[in-house]
C-alpha positions as CSV (number, residue, x, y, z in Angstrom):
1,X,61.6,-46.5,-19.7
2,X,62.6,-47.1,-16.1
3,X,60.4,-46.6,-13.1
4,X,62.5,-43.6,-12.0
5,X,62.2,-42.0,-15.5
6,X,58.5,-42.6,-15.4
7,X,58.3,-40.9,-12.0
8,X,60.4,-38.0,-13.3
9,X,58.1,-37.6,-16.3
10,X,55.0,-37.6,-14.1
11,X,56.5,-35.0,-11.8
12,X,57.4,-32.7,-14.7
13,X,54.0,-33.2,-16.3
14,X,52.3,-32.2,-13.0
15,X,54.5,-29.1,-12.8
16,X,53.7,-28.1,-16.4
17,X,50.0,-28.8,-15.8
18,X,49.9,-26.5,-12.8
19,X,50.9,-23.7,-15.3
20,X,49.2,-24.8,-18.5
21,X,45.8,-26.5,-18.5
22,X,46.6,-29.6,-20.5
23,X,43.9,-32.2,-21.1
24,X,40.1,-32.0,-21.6
25,X,38.6,-28.8,-20.4
26,X,35.6,-29.4,-18.2
27,X,34.6,-26.0,-16.8
28,X,34.4,-22.4,-18.0
29,X,37.2,-21.7,-15.5
30,X,39.4,-24.3,-17.3
31,X,38.4,-22.8,-20.7
32,X,39.2,-19.2,-19.6
33,X,42.6,-20.3,-18.2
34,X,43.4,-22.3,-21.4
35,X,42.5,-19.4,-23.7
36,X,44.5,-17.0,-21.7
37,X,47.5,-19.2,-21.8
38,X,47.1,-19.9,-25.5
39,X,46.9,-16.2,-26.2
40,X,50.1,-15.6,-24.1
41,X,51.9,-18.4,-26.0
42,X,50.8,-17.1,-29.4
43,X,51.9,-13.6,-28.5
44,X,55.3,-15.0,-27.5
45,X,55.9,-17.2,-30.5
46,X,54.4,-15.0,-33.2
47,X,54.7,-16.7,-36.6
48,X,57.7,-18.9,-35.6
49,X,56.5,-22.5,-36.2
50,X,59.9,-23.7,-35.0
51,X,59.6,-22.0,-31.6
52,X,59.9,-24.5,-28.7
53,X,56.4,-23.6,-27.5
54,X,54.7,-24.0,-31.0
55,X,53.7,-27.7,-30.3
56,X,52.4,-26.7,-26.9
57,X,50.2,-24.0,-28.6
58,X,48.9,-26.6,-31.0
59,X,48.0,-29.0,-28.3
60,X,46.3,-26.4,-26.2
61,X,44.5,-25.2,-29.3
62,X,43.0,-28.7,-29.7
63,X,41.7,-28.7,-26.2
64,X,40.2,-25.2,-26.6
65,X,38.6,-26.1,-29.9
66,X,37.1,-29.2,-28.5
67,X,35.6,-27.3,-25.5
68,X,34.2,-24.6,-27.8
69,X,32.6,-27.2,-30.1
70,X,30.8,-28.7,-27.2
71,X,30.1,-25.7,-24.9
72,X,30.4,-22.4,-26.6
73,X,27.7,-21.2,-29.0
74,X,29.3,-18.9,-31.5
75,X,26.7,-16.7,-33.2
76,X,26.8,-16.5,-37.0
77,X,28.8,-13.6,-38.2
78,X,30.4,-12.5,-41.4
79,X,34.2,-13.2,-41.6
80,X,34.9,-9.5,-41.7
81,X,33.0,-8.8,-38.5
82,X,34.8,-11.7,-36.8
83,X,38.1,-10.4,-37.9
84,X,37.3,-6.8,-36.7
85,X,36.2,-8.2,-33.3
86,X,39.4,-10.3,-32.9
87,X,41.5,-7.3,-33.9
88,X,39.8,-5.2,-31.3
89,X,40.2,-7.9,-28.6
90,X,43.9,-8.1,-29.3
91,X,44.5,-4.4,-29.9
92,X,45.7,-4.9,-33.5
93,X,45.8,-2.6,-36.4
94,X,45.7,-3.5,-40.1
95,X,49.5,-3.4,-40.3
96,X,49.6,-6.1,-37.6
97,X,48.2,-8.7,-40.0
98,X,50.8,-9.3,-42.6
99,X,49.6,-12.9,-43.0
100,X,46.6,-11.5,-44.8
101,X,48.5,-9.1,-47.0
102,X,49.1,-5.4,-47.4
103,X,47.1,-2.9,-45.5
104,X,45.1,-2.4,-48.6
105,X,44.2,-6.1,-48.7
106,X,43.3,-6.1,-45.0
107,X,41.1,-3.0,-45.6
108,X,39.3,-4.7,-48.4
109,X,38.7,-7.8,-46.3
110,X,37.4,-5.7,-43.4
111,X,35.1,-3.8,-45.7
112,X,33.7,-7.1,-47.1
113,X,35.0,-6.4,-50.6
114,X,37.5,-9.3,-50.6
115,X,37.1,-12.8,-49.3
116,X,39.8,-14.5,-47.3
117,X,41.5,-17.4,-49.0
118,X,42.3,-20.8,-47.3
119,X,45.9,-19.8,-46.5
120,X,44.8,-16.6,-44.9
121,X,42.1,-18.4,-42.9
122,X,44.5,-21.0,-41.7
123,X,47.0,-18.4,-40.5
124,X,44.4,-16.2,-38.8
125,X,42.8,-19.2,-37.1
126,X,46.2,-20.2,-35.7
127,X,47.1,-16.7,-34.7
128,X,43.9,-16.1,-32.8
129,X,43.5,-19.7,-31.5
130,X,40.0,-20.1,-33.1
131,X,38.4,-22.6,-35.5
132,X,39.0,-21.7,-39.1
133,X,35.2,-22.0,-39.5
134,X,34.7,-18.6,-38.0
135,X,36.3,-17.0,-41.1
136,X,34.2,-18.9,-43.6
């Protein structure tokens, strides 16, 4: 890589970093900005893993997860309660969660009559930008 190319990469990275908090999150402000951006990206890309922003969402998710592991105490809660909370926060209905299954399946999960399987947990964690552990 030439010096000019390296300079160009550095400029583009600084431009991107001004919009997207990339790197280790040090403050609550960094964390809030990162989670807001991650939510916006996930809303944009939906389930499209081939979307040009999918890798950016993955990277941002790593930084958010690391910050949460070190700084955010998440109280113990049943998976159904966590899912209900996340649905409320994102303004979602049962029909908005096809990755879990039909509305009947979602209803059973929310009522605590059905346990989420590993595929569902992985997809929900990715959708909401949270650790899969919150659904276990």
